[in-house]
BAFI-3210 file (N, C-alpha, C; in Angstrom, 3 decimals, decimal comma, padded with zeros to 6 digits):
// residues 181
n [1|2|3|4|5|6|7|8|9|10|11|12|13|14|15|16|17|18|19|20|21|22|23|24|25|26|27|28|29|30|31|32|33|34|35|36|37|38|39|40|41|42|43|44|45|46|47|48|49|50|51|52|53|54|55|56|57|58|59|60|61|62|63|64|65|66|67|68|69|70|71|72|73|74|75|76|77|78|79|80|81|82|83|84|85|86|87|88|89|90|91|92|93|94|95|96|97|98|99|100|101|102|103|104|105|106|107|108|109|110|111|112|113|114|115|116|117|118|119|120|121|122|123|124|125|126|127|128|129|130|131|132|133|134|135|136|137|138|139|140|141|142|143|144|145|146|147|148|149|150|151|152|153|154|155|156|157|158|159|160|161|162|163|164|165|166|167|168|169|170|171|172|173|174|175|176|177|178|179|180|181]
n.u [033,838|036,269|035,848|035,334|038,032|039,287|038,219|039,229|041,740|042,018|041,090|042,674|046,214|047,836|046,923|047,145|049,809|050,821|049,616|051,256|053,724|053,419|052,940|055,393|057,749|056,901|056,924|056,029|054,831|053,996|051,934|050,052|049,660|048,230|046,262|045,016|043,937|042,344|040,300|039,123|038,489|036,328|034,507|033,786|032,454|030,605|029,279|028,485|026,618|024,745|023,972|022,846|020,401|018,869|018,383|017,180|014,721|013,752|013,395|011,127|009,120|008,300|007,245|005,163|003,718|002,995|001,829|-001,009|-001,435|-002,431|-004,290|-006,199|-006,484|-008,289|-009,469|-008,007|-007,957|-006,223|-005,935|-005,524|-005,344|-006,139|-006,084|-004,301|-001,898|-001,387|-001,189|-004,327|-005,422|-008,525|-010,914|-012,695|-015,509|-017,051|-019,987|-022,638|-023,039|-022,491|-020,800|-021,397|-024,610|-024,526|-023,742|-025,039|-028,166|-030,888|-030,727|-032,505|-034,050|-036,479|-036,682|-034,570|-035,249|-037,085|-039,449|-041,376|-041,739|-039,526|-037,918|-039,436|-038,776|-036,310|-035,916|-036,374|-033,990|-031,256|-029,485|-026,754|-026,625|-028,132|-026,127|-023,988|-025,339|-025,962|-023,552|-022,059|-023,685|-024,974|-023,142|-021,169|-018,925|-015,976|-015,694|-013,446|-012,581|-014,916|-014,294|-012,132|-012,962|-014,939|-013,625|-013,489|-013,181|-012,552|-013,861|-016,093|-017,844|-018,224|-020,180|-022,135|-023,254|-024,209|-026,155|-027,683|-028,263|-029,875|-031,907|-033,678|-034,333|-035,855|-037,874|-039,139|-039,710|-038,637|-038,629|-039,513|-042,099|-042,571|-039,923|-037,721|-035,194]
n.v [043,361|044,317|045,080|042,553|041,327|043,298|042,485|040,191|040,583|041,719|040,031|038,678|038,941|037,164|036,736|039,175|039,274|037,081|038,229|040,582|039,156|037,783|039,540|041,323|039,444|037,809|034,782|031,770|029,495|031,237|032,522|030,762|029,522|031,832|032,189|030,092|030,167|032,522|031,534|029,669|030,892|032,585|030,792|029,924|032,268|032,276|029,493|030,181|032,024|030,548|028,821|030,893|031,715|029,675|029,044|030,881|030,876|028,283|029,235|031,036|029,021|027,675|029,565|030,533|027,933|027,230|029,552|029,349|026,767|027,706|029,303|027,334|025,709|025,331|027,295|027,404|026,390|026,164|023,842|022,925|020,192|018,582|016,019|014,810|017,181|018,248|020,080|020,656|019,907|022,028|021,967|024,315|024,342|025,891|025,017|026,360|027,520|025,555|025,491|024,566|024,265|026,642|027,578|026,125|027,165|028,838|027,422|026,574|024,217|023,405|025,440|024,718|021,606|019,725|017,837|017,565|016,075|015,022|017,070|017,779|015,389|015,954|018,357|017,166|016,476|016,853|020,036|019,954|017,582|018,883|020,629|019,011|017,593|019,722|020,634|018,595|017,457|019,418|021,530|020,033|018,929|017,327|015,046|014,896|017,802|019,304|018,217|019,867|022,427|022,417|021,918|019,408|015,736|013,520|011,214|011,803|013,652|011,844|009,948|012,109|012,542|010,065|009,336|011,305|010,693|008,065|008,878|010,539|008,593|006,816|008,435|008,908|006,364|004,375|004,835|006,820|008,334|005,790|004,570|002,654|003,647]
n.w [-026,501|-025,495|-022,733|-021,448|-021,621|-020,210|-017,413|-017,298|-017,230|-015,055|-012,782|-011,648|-010,180|-011,320|-014,229|-015,262|-015,270|-016,634|-019,076|-019,228|-019,588|-022,286|-023,927|-024,007|-023,938|-026,176|-025,885|-027,515|-025,861|-023,523|-024,327|-025,388|-023,201|-022,059|-023,717|-023,444|-020,644|-021,066|-022,604|-020,860|-018,745|-020,046|-020,727|-017,785|-017,286|-019,340|-018,493|-015,971|-016,571|-017,711|-015,890|-013,697|-015,509|-015,841|-013,170|-012,359|-014,704|-013,826|-010,956|-011,469|-012,715|-011,178|-008,956|-010,641|-010,725|-008,091|-007,404|-009,038|-008,474|-005,434|-006,353|-006,886|-005,027|-001,582|001,102|004,441|007,713|010,749|013,317|016,514|017,577|020,402|021,695|020,668|020,643|018,377|014,935|012,891|010,040|009,125|006,376|004,422|002,837|000,141|-000,579|-001,720|-004,156|-007,099|-009,800|-012,281|-012,554|-012,127|-014,715|-016,533|-016,051|-017,518|-019,762|-022,640|-023,918|-025,365|-027,652|-029,308|-029,958|-032,359|-031,487|-029,350|-027,383|-027,129|-025,892|-024,004|-022,334|-022,092|-020,454|-018,366|-017,068|-015,018|-014,428|-014,769|-016,364|-018,552|-019,474|-020,128|-022,189|-023,979|-024,811|-025,694|-027,579|-028,973|-029,601|-030,449|-029,094|-027,530|-024,778|-024,010|-024,072|-023,165|-020,257|-019,980|-019,914|-018,200|-015,647|-014,665|-014,388|-017,617|-017,066|-015,607|-016,857|-018,862|-017,359|-016,319|-018,653|-019,317|-017,478|-017,716|-020,442|-020,222|-018,354|-019,946|-021,856|-020,193|-019,522|-021,623|-021,930|-023,617|-026,186|-029,005|-030,951|-031,879|-032,371|-031,166|-028,740]
ca.u [035,028|037,292|035,489|035,611|039,317|039,581|037,815|040,036|043,056|041,873|040,688|043,819|047,381|048,366|046,195|047,852|051,379|050,647|049,653|052,766|055,215|053,347|053,218|056,722|058,703|056,495|056,985|054,944|054,333|052,890|051,133|049,282|049,052|047,490|044,976|044,124|043,430|041,498|039,063|038,786|037,661|035,183|033,938|033,329|031,480|029,331|028,490|027,808|025,463|023,797|023,223|021,999|019,651|018,320|017,592|016,163|013,791|013,269|012,295|009,660|008,214|007,836|006,673|003,831|002,934|002,481|000,417|-001,902|-001,979|-002,779|-005,345|-006,902|-006,730|-009,627|-008,960|-008,280|-008,101|-005,445|-006,588|-004,559|-006,189|-006,042|-005,968|-002,239|-001,134|-000,647|-001,897|-005,115|-006,448|-009,747|-011,093|-014,015|-015,873|-018,320|-021,211|-023,659|-022,710|-022,194|-020,700|-022,195|-025,881|-024,759|-023,615|-026,474|-028,976|-031,126|-030,496|-033,907|-034,285|-037,557|-036,799|-033,927|-035,692|-038,536|-039,893|-041,718|-041,885|-037,828|-038,065|-039,924|-037,762|-034,614|-036,568|-036,730|-032,686|-030,864|-028,913|-025,359|-026,825|-028,584|-025,387|-023,283|-025,825|-025,719|-021,917|-021,770|-024,693|-025,670|-022,259|-020,610|-017,801|-015,094|-015,468|-012,040|-012,624|-015,653|-013,753|-011,245|-013,681|-015,720|-012,937|-013,766|-012,346|-013,440|-015,353|-017,403|-018,597|-018,814|-020,975|-023,188|-023,994|-024,770|-026,730|-029,128|-029,194|-030,361|-032,930|-034,114|-034,640|-036,585|-038,796|-039,611|-040,442|-037,542|-039,132|-039,868|-042,366|-042,560|-039,051|-036,704|-033,894]
ca.v [042,392|045,139|045,176|041,552|041,451|044,111|042,086|038,967|041,110|042,566|039,221|038,155|039,147|035,958|037,062|040,339|038,852|036,407|039,013|041,430|038,306|036,944|040,828|041,829|038,373|037,282|033,680|030,993|028,910|032,282|033,019|029,677|029,685|033,061|032,255|028,949|030,849|033,561|030,744|029,005|032,276|032,868|029,591|030,257|033,395|031,696|028,603|030,659|032,843|029,527|028,393|031,458|031,999|028,438|028,807|032,457|030,461|027,456|029,739|031,512|027,916|027,052|030,470|030,389|026,655|027,558|030,842|028,387|025,689|028,112|029,570|026,126|025,317|025,558|028,226|026,272|027,031|024,865|024,142|022,336|018,830|018,373|014,659|014,565|018,076|018,374|020,876|019,473|021,097|022,105|023,036|025,110|024,375|026,867|024,359|026,952|027,739|024,699|026,061|024,019|024,675|028,245|027,671|025,554|028,000|029,691|026,594|026,031|023,196|023,941|026,180|023,455|020,437|019,969|016,933|017,882|014,681|015,173|018,415|017,378|014,756|016,728|019,151|016,051|016,071|017,899|021,353|019,336|016,648|019,275|021,548|017,951|016,980|020,576|020,485|017,121|017,286|020,785|022,530|019,067|018,866|016,073|014,541|015,438|019,573|019,716|018,159|020,758|023,755|022,548|021,620|017,743|014,826|012,902|010,295|012,584|014,208|010,726|009,757|012,614|012,339|008,428|009,458|012,097|009,825|007,166|009,636|010,580|007,638|006,495|009,469|008,385|004,787|003,465|005,076|008,121|007,964|004,152|003,687|002,457|004,396]
ca.w [-026,052|-024,919|-021,278|-021,183|-021,421|-018,843|-016,377|-017,167|-016,228|-012,955|-011,872|-010,220|-010,638|-012,094|-015,521|-015,814|-014,935|-018,364|-020,529|-019,727|-020,268|-023,603|-025,000|-023,844|-024,702|-027,324|-026,032|-027,723|-024,037|-022,517|-025,445|-025,341|-021,655|-021,741|-024,612|-022,494|-019,474|-021,210|-022,969|-019,463|-017,880|-020,906|-020,521|-016,658|-017,452|-019,975|-017,596|-014,217|-016,931|-018,166|-014,288|-013,030|-016,328|-015,474|-011,677|-012,725|-014,910|-012,770|-009,990|-011,767|-013,061|-009,609|-008,665|-011,638|-010,607|-006,897|-007,499|-009,407|-007,245|-004,346|-006,676|-006,894|-003,224|-000,489|001,812|005,499|009,258|011,190|014,698|017,409|018,315|021,905|021,774|019,785|019,996|016,602|014,315|012,381|008,922|008,785|005,131|004,342|001,573|000,124|-001,643|-002,252|-005,650|-008,160|-011,225|-013,179|-012,412|-012,673|-016,353|-017,227|-015,907|-018,600|-021,439|-022,797|-025,048|-026,136|-029,025|-030,129|-030,381|-032,917|-031,268|-028,205|-026,350|-026,594|-025,557|-022,356|-022,014|-021,749|-019,334|-016,907|-016,619|-014,086|-014,775|-015,229|-017,497|-019,515|-020,109|-020,640|-023,515|-025,073|-025,223|-026,597|-028,918|-029,937|-029,615|-031,239|-028,394|-027,292|-023,887|-023,126|-023,962|-022,084|-018,923|-019,475|-019,848|-016,514|-014,548|-014,445|-014,988|-018,562|-016,829|-015,077|-018,272|-019,543|-016,324|-016,355|-020,145|-019,649|-016,851|-018,668|-021,671|-019,444|-017,450|-021,303|-022,141|-018,913|-019,431|-023,123|-022,165|-024,631|-027,747|-029,688|-032,468|-031,827|-032,734|-029,965|-028,428]
c.u [035,935|037,059|035,763|037,111|039,792|039,024|038,702|041,037|042,891|041,276|041,422|045,366|048,151|048,137|047,008|049,509|051,655|050,848|050,803|053,583|054,766|053,312|054,787|057,769|058,351|056,598|055,855|053,819|053,452|051,745|050,015|048,493|047,751|046,073|044,208|043,442|042,134|039,984|038,684|037,980|036,264|034,016|033,532|032,153|030,437|028,299|028,008|026,710|024,461|023,327|022,231|020,603|018,476|017,746|016,941|014,694|012,986|012,261|010,795|008,915|007,740|006,953|005,015|002,878|002,335|001,618|-000,772|-002,427|-002,494|-004,223|-006,745|-007,353|-007,933|-008,704|-009,019|-007,969|-007,801|-006,013|-005,793|-005,350|-005,553|-005,846|-004,359|-001,781|-000,133|-001,395|-002,779|-005,653|-007,775|-010,198|-012,458|-014,360|-017,422|-019,353|-022,694|-023,932|-022,012|-021,850|-021,495|-023,358|-026,133|-024,810|-024,944|-027,671|-029,434|-031,276|-032,237|-033,651|-034,921|-037,265|-035,590|-034,209|-037,387|-039,319|-040,219|-041,667|-040,281|-037,855|-038,093|-039,048|-036,431|-034,752|-036,658|-035,108|-032,226|-030,032|-027,473|-025,759|-027,146|-027,591|-024,151|-023,528|-025,420|-024,670|-021,635|-022,437|-024,757|-024,262|-020,936|-018,935|-016,890|-015,517|-014,608|-012,158|-013,808|-015,311|-012,659|-011,914|-014,530|-014,886|-012,873|-013,085|-013,621|-014,395|-016,328|-018,384|-019,353|-020,394|-022,332|-024,359|-024,745|-026,212|-028,119|-029,497|-030,419|-031,908|-034,191|-035,015|-036,130|-038,092|-039,837|-040,425|-039,838|-038,062|-039,560|-040,501|-042,926|-041,338|-038,383|-035,695|-032,817]
c.v [043,139|045,025|043,522|040,893|042,046|043,430|041,070|039,517|041,301|041,449|038,420|038,567|038,291|036,244|038,062|039,906|038,012|037,098|039,919|040,188|037,771|038,062|041,127|040,829|037,799|035,586|032,897|030,339|029,528|032,705|032,242|029,408|031,182|032,990|030,914|029,454|031,933|032,491|030,130|029,845|032,776|032,069|029,544|031,272|033,063|030,580|029,290|031,708|032,131|029,329|029,706|031,852|030,622|028,530|029,891|031,572|029,079|027,994|030,424|030,477|027,641|027,945|030,186|029,120|026,831|028,547|030,064|027,268|026,439|028,742|028,707|025,428|025,912|026,339|027,306|026,943|026,158|024,765|023,208|021,208|018,421|016,845|014,292|015,530|018,008|019,279|020,164|020,431|020,662|022,737|023,467|025,159|025,315|025,711|025,146|027,324|027,069|025,588|025,583|023,887|026,130|028,616|026,990|025,957|028,791|028,347|025,830|024,984|022,739|024,281|025,574|022,429|020,557|018,943|017,034|016,932|014,747|016,291|018,064|016,574|015,053|017,571|018,455|016,268|017,429|019,212|020,806|018,572|017,467|020,262|020,486|017,789|018,273|020,726|019,374|017,416|018,352|021,276|021,028|018,988|017,560|015,782|015,211|017,076|020,085|019,365|019,170|021,934|023,733|022,353|020,449|016,965|014,534|012,146|010,936|013,107|012,945|010,214|010,517|012,686|011,417|008,936|010,180|011,506|008,863|008,022|009,972|009,681|006,498|007,376|009,138|007,149|003,989|003,833|006,531|007,980|006,829|003,490|003,894|003,245|004,118]
c.w [-025,034|-023,446|-020,699|-021,136|-020,363|-017,701|-016,342|-016,835|-015,270|-012,509|-011,193|-010,733|-011,558|-013,998|-016,191|-016,236|-016,306|-019,221|-020,626|-020,209|-021,666|-024,329|-024,929|-024,535|-025,960|-027,065|-026,521|-026,484|-023,301|-023,205|-025,134|-023,988|-021,604|-022,265|-023,745|-021,141|-019,566|-021,911|-021,586|-018,873|-018,706|-020,808|-019,252|-016,894|-017,880|-019,198|-016,370|-014,758|-016,951|-016,710|-013,861|-014,136|-015,964|-014,310|-011,905|-013,421|-014,224|-011,336|-010,379|-012,316|-011,777|-008,957|-009,507|-010,835|-008,799|-006,984|-008,408|-008,950|-005,958|-004,898|-006,762|-005,652|-002,278|000,568|003,477|006,585|009,977|012,520|015,190|018,094|019,573|022,285|021,551|019,822|019,074|016,308|012,947|011,252|008,679|007,429|005,206|003,017|001,175|-000,992|-002,008|-003,319|-006,438|-009,565|-012,325|-013,136|-012,873|-014,246|-016,930|-017,067|-017,330|-020,339|-021,547|-024,593|-026,283|-027,392|-029,685|-030,658|-031,085|-032,077|-029,885|-027,065|-025,738|-026,016|-023,852|-021,624|-020,922|-020,409|-018,170|-016,383|-015,902|-015,000|-015,559|-016,620|-018,910|-020,398|-020,439|-022,027|-024,253|-025,584|-025,809|-027,687|-029,548|-030,337|-030,405|-030,371|-027,690|-025,843|-023,173|-023,005|-023,487|-020,534|-018,567|-019,107|-018,629|-015,590|-014,013|-014,609|-016,477|-018,282|-015,983|-015,998|-018,497|-018,600|-016,116|-017,805|-020,226|-018,445|-017,328|-019,600|-021,316|-018,631|-019,054|-021,935|-021,151|-019,209|-020,658|-023,193|-023,145|-026,080|-028,371|-030,888|-032,495|-032,523|-031,294|-029,835|-027,570]
res [m|h|n|l|v|r|k|f|l|n|e|n|n|r|n|s|e|l|y|f|k|a|k|t|y|g|n|q|y|d|i|n|r|l|y|e|e|f|h|n|y|v|f|r|i|y|f|i|s|y|i|e|k|s|l|r|f|k|a|l|e|i|k|r|k|r|k|k|l|s|e|r|e|l|c|t|l|n|v|i|d|e|d|f|n|e|e|k|i|n|m|i|r|d|d|s|i|d|p|l|d|e|m|s|k|g|m|d|f|k|d|m|v|a|n|k|e|l|a|n|a|i|e|n|t|t|n|k|q|k|l|v|l|f|m|h|y|i|e|e|k|e|e|k|q|i|a|r|e|l|n|v|s|k|q|s|v|n|k|v|k|l|a|g|l|k|r|i|r|t|y|l|g|g|e|i|n|g|r|a|i]
***
């Protein structure tokens, strides 16, 4: 606290003069003014510190968001459009690798399903459909959780799941062991 008082007194001559008057004469008016000026000084210090910390944390949050966004964005090459004399953004996509296909490779339902007809019908689905069906029915995950893990929308997961089920029904002719599916 002594350091804070020292900084208060050194801030300007008025504070040190006020301190000298209050200490020397003991006038209650000067003591009250000194007390009020010191509390205003402390408030300014705390307020400025609060603002600095708020700005620092907000800047860190923005930095984290920008980094996350830049990691998700595709690489771009900008070119000048001759017709309009303005910059045109060209995006380069790498469609050679589909993460869903990569994740679903090697999934073999034949060992998990006792009914061979059903196993063959599942093998008739795409890798994406197999992966979503596996995660939903075998791992018992919600569509929202699957969407988060695969970094796709919940609607996309639902669409792939329903397409897979439809493909299985079609392959089986609408029934397994004489029961409608």
